[in-house]
PDB file of N, CA, C and O in Angstrom:
ATOM      1  N   MET A   1     -11.688 -12.738  12.898  1.00  0.00           N
ATOM      2  CA  MET A   1     -12.121 -11.642  12.078  1.00  0.00           C
ATOM      3  C   MET A   1     -12.706 -12.216  10.795  1.00  0.00           C
ATOM      4  O   MET A   1     -12.180 -13.171  10.223  1.00  0.00           O
ATOM      5  N   VAL A   2     -13.796 -11.618  10.360  1.00  0.00           N
ATOM      6  CA  VAL A   2     -14.438 -12.024   9.113  1.00  0.00           C
ATOM      7  C   VAL A   2     -14.657 -10.773   8.275  1.00  0.00           C
ATOM      8  O   VAL A   2     -15.110  -9.745   8.778  1.00  0.00           O
ATOM      9  N   HIS A   3     -14.334 -10.874   7.002  1.00  0.00           N
ATOM     10  CA  HIS A   3     -14.646  -9.780   6.093  1.00  0.00           C
ATOM     11  C   HIS A   3     -14.924 -10.374   4.729  1.00  0.00           C
ATOM     12  O   HIS A   3     -14.458 -11.465   4.403  1.00  0.00           O
ATOM     13  N   ASN A   4     -15.675  -9.656   3.953  1.00  0.00           N
ATOM     14  CA  ASN A   4     -16.048 -10.123   2.636  1.00  0.00           C
ATOM     15  C   ASN A   4     -15.583  -9.081   1.624  1.00  0.00           C
ATOM     16  O   ASN A   4     -16.207  -8.032   1.466  1.00  0.00           O
ATOM     17  N   GLY A   5     -14.515  -9.373   0.963  1.00  0.00           N
ATOM     18  CA  GLY A   5     -13.982  -8.427  -0.003  1.00  0.00           C
ATOM     19  C   GLY A   5     -12.506  -8.648  -0.218  1.00  0.00           C
ATOM     20  O   GLY A   5     -11.907  -9.546   0.374  1.00  0.00           O
ATOM     21  N   ILE A   6     -11.933  -7.840  -1.050  1.00  0.00           N
ATOM     22  CA  ILE A   6     -10.518  -7.933  -1.359  1.00  0.00           C
ATOM     23  C   ILE A   6      -9.882  -6.595  -1.018  1.00  0.00           C
ATOM     24  O   ILE A   6     -10.373  -5.544  -1.428  1.00  0.00           O
ATOM     25  N   ILE A   7      -8.806  -6.638  -0.280  1.00  0.00           N
ATOM     26  CA  ILE A   7      -8.065  -5.433   0.045  1.00  0.00           C
ATOM     27  C   ILE A   7      -6.994  -5.280  -1.030  1.00  0.00           C
ATOM     28  O   ILE A   7      -5.992  -5.995  -1.030  1.00  0.00           O
ATOM     29  N   GLU A   8      -7.215  -4.355  -1.930  1.00  0.00           N
ATOM     30  CA  GLU A   8      -6.349  -4.205  -3.104  1.00  0.00           C
ATOM     31  C   GLU A   8      -4.913  -3.862  -2.745  1.00  0.00           C
ATOM     32  O   GLU A   8      -3.989  -4.324  -3.416  1.00  0.00           O
ATOM     33  N   ASN A   9      -4.700  -3.069  -1.708  1.00  0.00           N
ATOM     34  CA  ASN A   9      -3.342  -2.637  -1.387  1.00  0.00           C
ATOM     35  C   ASN A   9      -2.771  -3.352  -0.162  1.00  0.00           C
ATOM     36  O   ASN A   9      -1.950  -2.787   0.560  1.00  0.00           O
ATOM     37  N   HIS A  10      -3.202  -4.588   0.073  1.00  0.00           N
ATOM     38  CA  HIS A  10      -2.733  -5.278   1.275  1.00  0.00           C
ATOM     39  C   HIS A  10      -1.232  -5.534   1.248  1.00  0.00           C
ATOM     40  O   HIS A  10      -0.614  -5.604   2.311  1.00  0.00           O
ATOM     41  N   GLU A  11      -0.629  -5.675   0.084  1.00  0.00           N
ATOM     42  CA  GLU A  11       0.826  -5.872   0.019  1.00  0.00           C
ATOM     43  C   GLU A  11       1.559  -4.614   0.501  1.00  0.00           C
ATOM     44  O   GLU A  11       2.534  -4.710   1.246  1.00  0.00           O
ATOM     45  N   GLU A  12       1.098  -3.457   0.084  1.00  0.00           N
ATOM     46  CA  GLU A  12       1.685  -2.189   0.530  1.00  0.00           C
ATOM     47  C   GLU A  12       1.558  -2.037   2.035  1.00  0.00           C
ATOM     48  O   GLU A  12       2.521  -1.670   2.708  1.00  0.00           O
ATOM     49  N   MET A  13       0.372  -2.316   2.570  1.00  0.00           N
ATOM     50  CA  MET A  13       0.153  -2.205   4.007  1.00  0.00           C
ATOM     51  C   MET A  13       0.972  -3.249   4.761  1.00  0.00           C
ATOM     52  O   MET A  13       1.451  -2.971   5.861  1.00  0.00           O
ATOM     53  N   ARG A  14       1.141  -4.436   4.197  1.00  0.00           N
ATOM     54  CA  ARG A  14       1.958  -5.485   4.816  1.00  0.00           C
ATOM     55  C   ARG A  14       3.405  -4.988   4.976  1.00  0.00           C
ATOM     56  O   ARG A  14       4.025  -5.196   6.019  1.00  0.00           O
ATOM     57  N   LYS A  15       3.931  -4.333   3.941  1.00  0.00           N
ATOM     58  CA  LYS A  15       5.296  -3.801   4.017  1.00  0.00           C
ATOM     59  C   LYS A  15       5.421  -2.764   5.118  1.00  0.00           C
ATOM     60  O   LYS A  15       6.402  -2.758   5.861  1.00  0.00           O
ATOM     61  N   ARG A  16       4.437  -1.892   5.227  1.00  0.00           N
ATOM     62  CA  ARG A  16       4.463  -0.865   6.275  1.00  0.00           C
ATOM     63  C   ARG A  16       4.416  -1.488   7.665  1.00  0.00           C
ATOM     64  O   ARG A  16       5.125  -1.057   8.574  1.00  0.00           O
ATOM     65  N   LEU A  17       3.579  -2.501   7.820  1.00  0.00           N
ATOM     66  CA  LEU A  17       3.465  -3.159   9.119  1.00  0.00           C
ATOM     67  C   LEU A  17       4.729  -3.954   9.450  1.00  0.00           C
ATOM     68  O   LEU A  17       5.154  -3.973  10.605  1.00  0.00           O
ATOM     69  N   ARG A  18       5.331  -4.606   8.466  1.00  0.00           N
ATOM     70  CA  ARG A  18       6.599  -5.309   8.703  1.00  0.00           C
ATOM     71  C   ARG A  18       7.669  -4.330   9.174  1.00  0.00           C
ATOM     72  O   ARG A  18       8.471  -4.657  10.049  1.00  0.00           O
ATOM     73  N   ALA A  19       7.683  -3.132   8.598  1.00  0.00           N
ATOM     74  CA  ALA A  19       8.651  -2.108   9.009  1.00  0.00           C
ATOM     75  C   ALA A  19       8.444  -1.712  10.472  1.00  0.00           C
ATOM     76  O   ALA A  19       9.379  -1.251  11.128  1.00  0.00           O
ATOM     77  N   LYS A  20       7.234  -1.889  10.980  1.00  0.00           N
ATOM     78  CA  LYS A  20       6.930  -1.598  12.384  1.00  0.00           C
ATOM     79  C   LYS A  20       7.203  -2.800  13.288  1.00  0.00           C
ATOM     80  O   LYS A  20       7.025  -2.715  14.503  1.00  0.00           O
ATOM     81  N   GLY A  21       7.639  -3.934  12.692  1.00  0.00           N
ATOM     82  CA  GLY A  21       7.978  -5.107  13.484  1.00  0.00           C
ATOM     83  C   GLY A  21       6.952  -6.227  13.488  1.00  0.00           C
ATOM     84  O   GLY A  21       7.138  -7.232  14.174  1.00  0.00           O
ATOM     85  N   TYR A  22       5.883  -6.072  12.740  1.00  0.00           N
ATOM     86  CA  TYR A  22       4.861  -7.122  12.694  1.00  0.00           C
ATOM     87  C   TYR A  22       5.342  -8.291  11.837  1.00  0.00           C
ATOM     88  O   TYR A  22       5.995  -8.100  10.811  1.00  0.00           O
ATOM     89  N   GLU A  23       5.007  -9.496  12.274  1.00  0.00           N
ATOM     90  CA  GLU A  23       5.336 -10.713  11.535  1.00  0.00           C
ATOM     91  C   GLU A  23       4.046 -11.342  11.018  1.00  0.00           C
ATOM     92  O   GLU A  23       3.003 -11.262  11.667  1.00  0.00           O
ATOM     93  N   PHE A  24       4.124 -11.957   9.861  1.00  0.00           N
ATOM     94  CA  PHE A  24       2.960 -12.563   9.217  1.00  0.00           C
ATOM     95  C   PHE A  24       3.176 -14.053   9.040  1.00  0.00           C
ATOM     96  O   PHE A  24       4.286 -14.501   8.752  1.00  0.00           O
ATOM     97  N   VAL A  25       2.102 -14.822   9.216  1.00  0.00           N
ATOM     98  CA  VAL A  25       2.166 -16.266   9.022  1.00  0.00           C
ATOM     99  C   VAL A  25       1.388 -16.708   7.792  1.00  0.00           C
ATOM    100  O   VAL A  25       1.382 -17.889   7.447  1.00  0.00           O
ATOM    101  N   SER A  26       0.732 -15.759   7.130  1.00  0.00           N
ATOM    102  CA  SER A  26      -0.025 -16.082   5.922  1.00  0.00           C
ATOM    103  C   SER A  26       0.149 -14.958   4.910  1.00  0.00           C
ATOM    104  O   SER A  26       0.796 -13.950   5.193  1.00  0.00           O
ATOM    105  N   ASP A  27      -0.422 -15.136   3.754  1.00  0.00           N
ATOM    106  CA  ASP A  27      -0.401 -14.102   2.718  1.00  0.00           C
ATOM    107  C   ASP A  27      -1.767 -13.451   2.553  1.00  0.00           C
ATOM    108  O   ASP A  27      -2.037 -12.836   1.522  1.00  0.00           O
ATOM    109  N   THR A  28      -2.626 -13.580   3.549  1.00  0.00           N
ATOM    110  CA  THR A  28      -3.996 -13.087   3.422  1.00  0.00           C
ATOM    111  C   THR A  28      -4.127 -11.615   3.770  1.00  0.00           C
ATOM    112  O   THR A  28      -3.369 -11.080   4.579  1.00  0.00           O
ATOM    113  N   ASP A  29      -5.095 -10.977   3.148  1.00  0.00           N
ATOM    114  CA  ASP A  29      -5.374  -9.584   3.479  1.00  0.00           C
ATOM    115  C   ASP A  29      -6.039  -9.468   4.845  1.00  0.00           C
ATOM    116  O   ASP A  29      -5.943  -8.420   5.484  1.00  0.00           O
ATOM    117  N   THR A  30      -6.702 -10.508   5.301  1.00  0.00           N
ATOM    118  CA  THR A  30      -7.343 -10.485   6.615  1.00  0.00           C
ATOM    119  C   THR A  30      -6.311 -10.322   7.722  1.00  0.00           C
ATOM    120  O   THR A  30      -6.550  -9.593   8.685  1.00  0.00           O
ATOM    121  N   GLU A  31      -5.178 -10.982   7.599  1.00  0.00           N
ATOM    122  CA  GLU A  31      -4.133 -10.851   8.609  1.00  0.00           C
ATOM    123  C   GLU A  31      -3.587  -9.419   8.648  1.00  0.00           C
ATOM    124  O   GLU A  31      -3.234  -8.914   9.713  1.00  0.00           O
ATOM    125  N   VAL A  32      -3.521  -8.782   7.499  1.00  0.00           N
ATOM    126  CA  VAL A  32      -3.074  -7.393   7.442  1.00  0.00           C
ATOM    127  C   VAL A  32      -4.035  -6.517   8.255  1.00  0.00           C
ATOM    128  O   VAL A  32      -3.592  -5.661   9.021  1.00  0.00           O
ATOM    129  N   ILE A  33      -5.323  -6.724   8.094  1.00  0.00           N
ATOM    130  CA  ILE A  33      -6.305  -5.933   8.832  1.00  0.00           C
ATOM    131  C   ILE A  33      -6.150  -6.150  10.335  1.00  0.00           C
ATOM    132  O   ILE A  33      -6.190  -5.193  11.109  1.00  0.00           O
ATOM    133  N   ALA A  34      -5.974  -7.402  10.747  1.00  0.00           N
ATOM    134  CA  ALA A  34      -5.822  -7.697  12.177  1.00  0.00           C
ATOM    135  C   ALA A  34      -4.617  -6.968  12.764  1.00  0.00           C
ATOM    136  O   ALA A  34      -4.707  -6.389  13.847  1.00  0.00           O
ATOM    137  N   HIS A  35      -3.499  -6.993  12.059  1.00  0.00           N
ATOM    138  CA  HIS A  35      -2.301  -6.290  12.537  1.00  0.00           C
ATOM    139  C   HIS A  35      -2.499  -4.777  12.518  1.00  0.00           C
ATOM    140  O   HIS A  35      -2.002  -4.074  13.397  1.00  0.00           O
ATOM    141  N   LEU A  36      -3.211  -4.284  11.536  1.00  0.00           N
ATOM    142  CA  LEU A  36      -3.467  -2.849  11.468  1.00  0.00           C
ATOM    143  C   LEU A  36      -4.330  -2.396  12.646  1.00  0.00           C
ATOM    144  O   LEU A  36      -4.084  -1.336  13.220  1.00  0.00           O
ATOM    145  N   VAL A  37      -5.323  -3.179  13.004  1.00  0.00           N
ATOM    146  CA  VAL A  37      -6.143  -2.856  14.182  1.00  0.00           C
ATOM    147  C   VAL A  37      -5.252  -2.836  15.419  1.00  0.00           C
ATOM    148  O   VAL A  37      -5.348  -1.922  16.239  1.00  0.00           O
ATOM    149  N   HIS A  38      -4.392  -3.834  15.557  1.00  0.00           N
ATOM    150  CA  HIS A  38      -3.484  -3.881  16.706  1.00  0.00           C
ATOM    151  C   HIS A  38      -2.571  -2.656  16.737  1.00  0.00           C
ATOM    152  O   HIS A  38      -2.354  -2.068  17.797  1.00  0.00           O
ATOM    153  N   SER A  39      -2.047  -2.279  15.596  1.00  0.00           N
ATOM    154  CA  SER A  39      -1.181  -1.101  15.510  1.00  0.00           C
ATOM    155  C   SER A  39      -1.919   0.157  15.967  1.00  0.00           C
ATOM    156  O   SER A  39      -1.360   0.986  16.686  1.00  0.00           O
ATOM    157  N   ASN A  40      -3.164   0.290  15.550  1.00  0.00           N
ATOM    158  CA  ASN A  40      -3.964   1.438  15.964  1.00  0.00           C
ATOM    159  C   ASN A  40      -4.255   1.407  17.460  1.00  0.00           C
ATOM    160  O   ASN A  40      -4.289   2.456  18.103  1.00  0.00           O
ATOM    161  N   LEU A  41      -4.465   0.216  18.020  1.00  0.00           N
ATOM    162  CA  LEU A  41      -4.670   0.096  19.465  1.00  0.00           C
ATOM    163  C   LEU A  41      -3.412   0.513  20.214  1.00  0.00           C
ATOM    164  O   LEU A  41      -3.498   1.202  21.231  1.00  0.00           O
ATOM    165  N   ARG A  42      -2.252   0.107  19.728  1.00  0.00           N
ATOM    166  CA  ARG A  42      -0.987   0.447  20.374  1.00  0.00           C
ATOM    167  C   ARG A  42      -0.736   1.952  20.363  1.00  0.00           C
ATOM    168  O   ARG A  42      -0.029   2.473  21.225  1.00  0.00           O
ATOM    169  N   SER A  43      -1.312   2.645  19.392  1.00  0.00           N
ATOM    170  CA  SER A  43      -1.111   4.095  19.327  1.00  0.00           C
ATOM    171  C   SER A  43      -2.075   4.840  20.251  1.00  0.00           C
ATOM    172  O   SER A  43      -2.083   6.071  20.281  1.00  0.00           O
ATOM    173  N   GLY A  44      -2.888   4.095  21.006  1.00  0.00           N
ATOM    174  CA  GLY A  44      -3.755   4.715  22.003  1.00  0.00           C
ATOM    175  C   GLY A  44      -5.224   4.812  21.634  1.00  0.00           C
ATOM    176  O   GLY A  44      -6.020   5.340  22.410  1.00  0.00           O
ATOM    177  N   ALA A  45      -5.594   4.321  20.478  1.00  0.00           N
ATOM    178  CA  ALA A  45      -6.997   4.377  20.066  1.00  0.00           C
ATOM    179  C   ALA A  45      -7.830   3.368  20.860  1.00  0.00           C
ATOM    180  O   ALA A  45      -7.323   2.330  21.285  1.00  0.00           O
ATOM    181  N   SER A  46      -9.096   3.683  21.053  1.00  0.00           N
ATOM    182  CA  SER A  46     -10.014   2.705  21.642  1.00  0.00           C
ATOM    183  C   SER A  46     -10.238   1.594  20.611  1.00  0.00           C
ATOM    184  O   SER A  46      -9.904   1.762  19.437  1.00  0.00           O
ATOM    185  N   LEU A  47     -10.792   0.479  21.038  1.00  0.00           N
ATOM    186  CA  LEU A  47     -11.052  -0.613  20.097  1.00  0.00           C
ATOM    187  C   LEU A  47     -11.960  -0.142  18.965  1.00  0.00           C
ATOM    188  O   LEU A  47     -11.698  -0.435  17.798  1.00  0.00           O
ATOM    189  N   PHE A  48     -13.012   0.576  19.297  1.00  0.00           N
ATOM    190  CA  PHE A  48     -13.926   1.072  18.273  1.00  0.00           C
ATOM    191  C   PHE A  48     -13.188   1.951  17.266  1.00  0.00           C
ATOM    192  O   PHE A  48     -13.325   1.770  16.056  1.00  0.00           O
ATOM    193  N   ASP A  49     -12.404   2.905  17.774  1.00  0.00           N
ATOM    194  CA  ASP A  49     -11.683   3.808  16.879  1.00  0.00           C
ATOM    195  C   ASP A  49     -10.611   3.087  16.071  1.00  0.00           C
ATOM    196  O   ASP A  49     -10.379   3.421  14.909  1.00  0.00           O
ATOM    197  N   ALA A  50      -9.955   2.096  16.682  1.00  0.00           N
ATOM    198  CA  ALA A  50      -8.926   1.334  15.965  1.00  0.00           C
ATOM    199  C   ALA A  50      -9.525   0.573  14.786  1.00  0.00           C
ATOM    200  O   ALA A  50      -8.953   0.554  13.697  1.00  0.00           O
ATOM    201  N   VAL A  51     -10.674  -0.052  15.006  1.00  0.00           N
ATOM    202  CA  VAL A  51     -11.340  -0.776  13.919  1.00  0.00           C
ATOM    203  C   VAL A  51     -11.838   0.207  12.869  1.00  0.00           C
ATOM    204  O   VAL A  51     -11.669  -0.020  11.671  1.00  0.00           O
ATOM    205  N   ARG A  52     -12.442   1.284  13.311  1.00  0.00           N
ATOM    206  CA  ARG A  52     -12.966   2.281  12.371  1.00  0.00           C
ATOM    207  C   ARG A  52     -11.847   2.860  11.515  1.00  0.00           C
ATOM    208  O   ARG A  52     -11.995   2.991  10.300  1.00  0.00           O
ATOM    209  N   LYS A  53     -10.740   3.202  12.138  1.00  0.00           N
ATOM    210  CA  LYS A  53      -9.610   3.759  11.392  1.00  0.00           C
ATOM    211  C   LYS A  53      -9.044   2.732  10.413  1.00  0.00           C
ATOM    212  O   LYS A  53      -8.697   3.085   9.286  1.00  0.00           O
ATOM    213  N   SER A  54      -8.948   1.484  10.821  1.00  0.00           N
ATOM    214  CA  SER A  54      -8.422   0.427   9.950  1.00  0.00           C
ATOM    215  C   SER A  54      -9.313   0.214   8.741  1.00  0.00           C
ATOM    216  O   SER A  54      -8.821   0.040   7.626  1.00  0.00           O
ATOM    217  N   VAL A  55     -10.600   0.228   8.951  1.00  0.00           N
ATOM    218  CA  VAL A  55     -11.547   0.025   7.854  1.00  0.00           C
ATOM    219  C   VAL A  55     -11.575   1.243   6.938  1.00  0.00           C
ATOM    220  O   VAL A  55     -11.703   1.100   5.722  1.00  0.00           O
ATOM    221  N   SER A  56     -11.456   2.433   7.505  1.00  0.00           N
ATOM    222  CA  SER A  56     -11.519   3.631   6.667  1.00  0.00           C
ATOM    223  C   SER A  56     -10.322   3.732   5.731  1.00  0.00           C
ATOM    224  O   SER A  56     -10.428   4.332   4.661  1.00  0.00           O
ATOM    225  N   ILE A  57      -9.204   3.162   6.109  1.00  0.00           N
ATOM    226  CA  ILE A  57      -8.032   3.154   5.230  1.00  0.00           C
ATOM    227  C   ILE A  57      -8.357   2.412   3.945  1.00  0.00           C
ATOM    228  O   ILE A  57      -7.930   2.816   2.863  1.00  0.00           O
ATOM    229  N   TRP A  58      -9.118   1.320   4.064  1.00  0.00           N
ATOM    230  CA  TRP A  58      -9.415   0.501   2.892  1.00  0.00           C
ATOM    231  C   TRP A  58     -10.480   1.144   2.019  1.00  0.00           C
ATOM    232  O   TRP A  58     -10.488   0.947   0.803  1.00  0.00           O
ATOM    233  N   SER A  59     -11.380   1.911   2.627  1.00  0.00           N
ATOM    234  CA  SER A  59     -12.486   2.452   1.837  1.00  0.00           C
ATOM    235  C   SER A  59     -12.228   3.879   1.349  1.00  0.00           C
ATOM    236  O   SER A  59     -13.001   4.414   0.554  1.00  0.00           O
ATOM    237  N   ALA A  60     -11.150   4.489   1.821  1.00  0.00           N
ATOM    238  CA  ALA A  60     -10.835   5.863   1.426  1.00  0.00           C
ATOM    239  C   ALA A  60     -10.207   5.889   0.031  1.00  0.00           C
ATOM    240  O   ALA A  60      -9.628   4.893  -0.404  1.00  0.00           O
ATOM    241  N   PRO A  61     -10.316   7.006  -0.667  1.00  0.00           N
ATOM    242  CA  PRO A  61      -9.634   7.134  -1.961  1.00  0.00           C
ATOM    243  C   PRO A  61      -8.129   6.967  -1.783  1.00  0.00           C
ATOM    244  O   PRO A  61      -7.590   7.316  -0.733  1.00  0.00           O
ATOM    245  N   THR A  62      -7.461   6.450  -2.773  1.00  0.00           N
ATOM    246  CA  THR A  62      -6.041   6.133  -2.709  1.00  0.00           C
ATOM    247  C   THR A  62      -5.212   7.322  -2.235  1.00  0.00           C
ATOM    248  O   THR A  62      -4.285   7.135  -1.447  1.00  0.00           O
ATOM    249  N   ARG A  63      -5.508   8.513  -2.677  1.00  0.00           N
ATOM    250  CA  ARG A  63      -4.678   9.670  -2.336  1.00  0.00           C
ATOM    251  C   ARG A  63      -4.695  10.009  -0.861  1.00  0.00           C
ATOM    252  O   ARG A  63      -3.803  10.720  -0.398  1.00  0.00           O
ATOM    253  N   SER A  64      -5.681   9.527  -0.091  1.00  0.00           N
ATOM    254  CA  SER A  64      -5.749   9.879   1.314  1.00  0.00           C
ATOM    255  C   SER A  64      -5.364   8.729   2.244  1.00  0.00           C
ATOM    256  O   SER A  64      -5.499   8.864   3.460  1.00  0.00           O
ATOM    257  N   ARG A  65      -4.899   7.626   1.721  1.00  0.00           N
ATOM    258  CA  ARG A  65      -4.472   6.513   2.584  1.00  0.00           C
ATOM    259  C   ARG A  65      -3.203   6.872   3.301  1.00  0.00           C
ATOM    260  O   ARG A  65      -2.332   7.555   2.763  1.00  0.00           O
ATOM    261  N   SER A  66      -3.106   6.384   4.572  1.00  0.00           N
ATOM    262  CA  SER A  66      -1.889   6.685   5.318  1.00  0.00           C
ATOM    263  C   SER A  66      -1.011   5.473   5.445  1.00  0.00           C
ATOM    264  O   SER A  66       0.061   5.547   6.047  1.00  0.00           O
TER     265      SER A  66
END
């Protein structure tokens, strides 16, 4: 995965993903995105929708993040 930018709330999302059982080997925001895509796939989303949903979380206003 490649992305250019900083995910400001990656620590918050990391905590949520850890609560779901995800393990991390780095402190990067990129790893958070990869796990978030996987989480969305596990919930039944197609690959396209899983990526789209993961990216929209980062670009949405803070009040609407899930």
